[in-house]
C-alpha positions, -999 to +999 in steps of 0.1 A: +097+259+183+123+239+164+160+239+170+190+225+153+219+209+172+246+207+145+281+191+148+305+167+133+297+141+160+328+122+151+322+103+174+291+112+196+302+118+232+285+119+265+288+157+263+269+158+231+242+136+246+240+159+277+235+190+255+210+171+234+190+161+264+189+197+277+179+210+243+151+184+241+136+198+273+137+234+260+123+230+225+093+213+209+115+196+183+153+193+181+170+182+149+205+168+156+224+171+124+257+158+112+274+186+093+305+187+072+334+206+087+362+213+063+386+219+092+381+183+105+391+150+089+361+126+093+371+094+111+337+077+111+315+074+081+284+096+082+261+066+082+278+054+114+276+088+131+238+089+122+233+055+136+251+064+169+230+096+171+198+077+166+208+053+194+217+083+217+184+099+210+162+068+211+144+078+243+139+114+232+105+116+214+110+151+201+145+145+185+151+137+149+185+129+133+197+142+099+228+151+080+237+181+058+270+180+040+263+202+010+261+238+022+259+262+050+241+257+083+219+286+076+208+270+043+197+239+062+179+260+087+161+280+061+150+249+043+138+232+075+121+262+090+145+263+120+152+296+138+174+285+167+208+268+167+219+250+198+256+248+206+273+232+236+303+250+251+328+234+275+350+264+281+358+300+272+378+289+241+347+271+228+327+303+232+354+323+215+352+299+186+314+298+184+306+336+188+317+348+154+297+320+137+267+328+158+269+365+149+274+357+112+244+333+112+223+360+128+234+387+103+227+364+074+193+351+083+183+362+118+189+328+133+196+329+170+221+307+188+215+293+222+246+282+241+243+254+266+271+250+291+286+216+294+281+196+325+313+202+345+318+164+349+319+161+311+336+193+300+369+177+295+356+152+269+359+160+232+355+138+201+392+142+195+401+129+230+376+100+227+392+090+193+427+093+207+419+071+236+401+045+215+431+043+191+455+039+220+435+009+231+439-007+197+477-004+195+493-038+202+518-039+231+554-044+222 
C-alpha cells in the first residue's frame, strides 16, 4: 500500500522526520511530497526543500521524494495511485485544522487520512519556529 506524506516542509523538521519514519514502517511505499500552500509564504526554494527531504529519507528504502505545486492533493493522489494520506499532529489545534481537509479529501475521492501523533519531545517544534530561531541567529548584535 502506498501513502502520501504531504507538506510545505519549509524547512524539514525533526518532527517531520519522526512522522516519516513511522509512516515508512506502516506502508510499503511512502511518497513525501512538497506541496504548495497558498496560506504560507515559501522561505526556502522548492529544490532546497526536496534536497533536504532526500537527505532526511536517505536511509529509508521505501520512501521517495516529489513535489506537486499545480493542483489539489487529491489530484496528485489519483495520478499516483495513492489511497492514504499521512498527517502528523502535534496538538488538538493541528487535528482541528486537519479534520475538515481529511473529510473533504474522503468525500471527493475516498482517500483516507491517517494521523500520526507527534513524539512528545518534538511536539513543540514547527517549521515557523525553526525559521524564527535560525533568523534570530543571523541578526548581528548591536
